N, C-alpha and C positions, 0 to 999 in steps of 0.2 A: 873652326878649322880653316886652313888656308890652302890654296892651290896656286899653281903657277901657269901662266899662259905661255904661248910660243915665244913671246918677247921677254920672258922671265919677269913679268910684273906680278907682284904679290897681290892676290885678290881675296878679300874676306868672304866668308860664307854669306849667301843671299845677296851678294852684290849684283846689280843690274847695270849694264852698259851697252852701248851701240858701237860695235867695231866699224860699222859703216852704215850708210843710210838705208840699206836693204835688209838688215837683220838686227835683232835684239838678243843679247845673251845674258845669262845669269849663272851664278856659281851656286851649286847645290852640293855641299860637302866636297867630294873629290870628283864631281861630274860637272862638266861645262855643257849647258843646254842652250842652243841657239835656235831661234825661230825665224825663218825667212819671212819677209814682208809679203802680204797678199795684195796684189793690185787688181782693181776692177777694170773691166773693159771700158775705156773712155768713149767708145762709139763715135769717132770723129766722122764728119760728113765731108768726104773727099770731093764730092760734086760741088760743094760750096766753097772749096778752097782751104778747108781746115787741114792741119798737119799735126803729127804727133810730136810732142816736145817733153823732155825731162828737165825740169827746172833745177838749178844748182842746189846741191845738198838735199835732194829728194830722190826717191827710188822709183816711184810709179810715174808712167807717162800721163800726159794730159793733152787735151785738144787745144791747139792754138791757131789763130788766124794766119793763113799763108799770104794774105794780102793786106797792105796798109790801108787803114781807114774804114775797114768793114765794121759792121755793128752787130752786137748780140742783143736779141730781144725775145723774151719768153721762150728761150730754148732754140731759137732760130738764128741763122746767120744771114745778114743782108749786105749786099754790095753797096759801095758809096753811090749816092744819087738815086737809089731806088726807093719806092714807096709801097706801102701795103696797108691793109685794113686790119687793125688790131682787134676790133670788134665791130658790131653793126654801126656803132656811133662814133668810132674813133679811127682817124687816119694817121699813120706814122710815116716817117721818112728818115733816111740815113744820110748824114753829112759829116765828113771828117771824123768818123768813128763815134759820133754822138747820135742818139735817137731822139727825135722830136715828134711828139704826138699832139694832135689838135682835134677838137670835136668835128665830126663830119658836117659839112655844110649841106643844108637842105634847100632844094629849089623853092622859089617863091610859090605860094599857094593862094589861090583865089577861089573860094567856094561859092557856089551859086545859091540861089534862093532855096530854102528848104534843106540846105546841107550844113554840116558842122565839121570843124577840124577835129580829127581824132588820131591819136597815136596808139596803134595796136600793140599788144604785148609782144615783145621780142623784136620790135622794129624801132627805127631811130627817128625817122621823119614823119610828120603828121600827114594825113590825107583827108580828103573830103568824103564824108559819108552822108547818106540821106537820112532823113528823120523818119524812115519807115518803121515797120514793126520789127522788134527784136526776135531772135531765134533761141529756142531752148534745145540744147543738145547735150546728152549725157550728163544731165544735172547741172549744166552751166548755161548762163545767159550770154548771148553774143549780140552786139548791136548790128543794125542793118548795114551791110557792106563790109563787115569785119570778116577777116580770114583767119583760120587756124589750121594747124597741122595735126593729122591723126597719127602719122608716122613720117619717116623721112621720105616716103614715096607717095604719100597721099595728103591732100588738104581739102578743107571745106570752106564755104563762103555763105554768109547769110544774105539772102535776097528778099527783103520785105517780108520777113516772117518765115520764109522757106529756106531750108538748108540744102545746099548743093555741094556734093563731094566729088573730087576728081582724083584719079590715080595717074602718076607720071608714066609716060611711055619712053622706054629706053631704045636708043638707036643701036643697030648691030655694031659690034666692036671687033676689029681684026687686028690682032697683035703680031709683032714680029717674032723671030725665033728666040731672041734674047729677052723677051718680055712675057709676062703672065697677066691674066685677067683677074682683077680684084676690085672689090667695092671698098672705097676709102671711108673712114669714119665720118659720119655726118652727111654722106652723099647717098644717092639712091641708085644711080646707074653704074654698072661696072666700067672700068677704064684699064688701060694698059700700064703696068708698072714693071720696073726691072725685076728679072727673075731672082729668087733667092738661091743660095747654094746649099746643097745637101752633102755633108762630109762625115763619113763614119757614123751615119745615123742621126747626126745633129744638123739642124737647119740654121743657116746664118743669113740675115737679111742683106740686101745690096748695100755695100759700104761698111759692113760690120767686119771687125778685125778679131783675130785670135792667134794664140801661140800654138803652133804644131808641136814644137819641142823647144828646148833651150836655145837652139840655134836658128830656128825657122819661124818667121812671122808671116801670116797670111791675111788676105783681105778678099771679100766677096765682090766681084765685079760682074754684074748682070748675069748671074748664074754660073760664073766661072771662078773657081778658087785660084787666086794668084798668090804664090808664095815666094818669099825672098829669104835665102839662106845666108847667114852671116859667115864671112870668111875669116879664118883665124891665121894670123901671120906666123911663120915658122918661129919657134921659140927655142933658144939655146940657154940652158941654165949653167950657173957656175958650178965648180967642183963640189962645193959644200951645199948644193941645192938639189931638190928633187922636183920633177914635174908632177902636179896634182890637178885633178879635175874636180872642182868644187860643185856641189849639188846646185842645180839651177843655173850654172854658168856654162857658156858655150866653149870658150877657149881655155886651154891649159894655162896654169900659172906656175911660177917658180917659188918654192918655199924653202926655208932653211931646213937642212936635215938634222941639225943639232937642236935638241930639246923639243922636237916635233912629236906630236901625239897622233894616235891612230883613230880613224872612224871605225867604230865597232858595229854599229847597226843603225837602222832607220826605224823609228817608231812613229807612225803617222807622219805629220809634217815636221816633227822635232828631231833634230840630229843630236846624237849623244856622242860626246868626245870624252873617252875615259883617259885620265891622266895616268900613264903607265909608270911603273916604278923607275924604269930606266930614264924617263924624262927628268925626274927629280935627280937621279944620279948624275945625269949629264950636266944639269944645272949646278949641282954641288961641285963638280969637277972643274967648272969654269971660274969659280970664285977664288 
């Protein structure tokens, strides 16, 4: 079977094509089925200078650096000339958009009599430990002077066969009105972080973006939802054209009234365009 689209192009049954970068269509007998593209939230970090960008011939936005020379490393954005610790034993820096990582330098170590150099698990640099008695704790052996963590808030140390454990004490935290108290992953004590946004029962983190509707985009800024509505320019159509509002689009478009077909319904995310008999009749009359 064959059908005709709005431009009078003959399409064979089961043909699949992309009329634009944001939808894929296929012909099924006398029905044209178009599925709009589904874009994921790119979660740009506006605080670090990232901006939204839609690359040519693509539909979905992506995060792009708003500053020349910035570096991307392990999901983080770093400004030119800055340095950071990639791990306990690796130091990195950003220069001209390129990341350079080198092993962390350890201070010179001079152990005294009766001491040995020892690199504890999870640490980078060696330290001097005495040759005293080891400690047995929870089925494991620890050398004299060795430290280990029971949790993120407590640690123990072996002192000549005796295990001593300590729990961290957190200082009082006073947050401002646009901040909330939270304990970051890997840390023990609470700290102040930007407030999230609660919109229609859904929580968005600081810097997170979402679409309120086809014309309005929003971003969470320290507990406040800031939205920007797209403005549509006045549109005047030709005599043989009609104004239409396409699903997922904000502004009206002009389409030819000759050979046009009608939206009959919406089933899930799939739009069904039934080819009416008069569409074919109009096409036949133009030949």
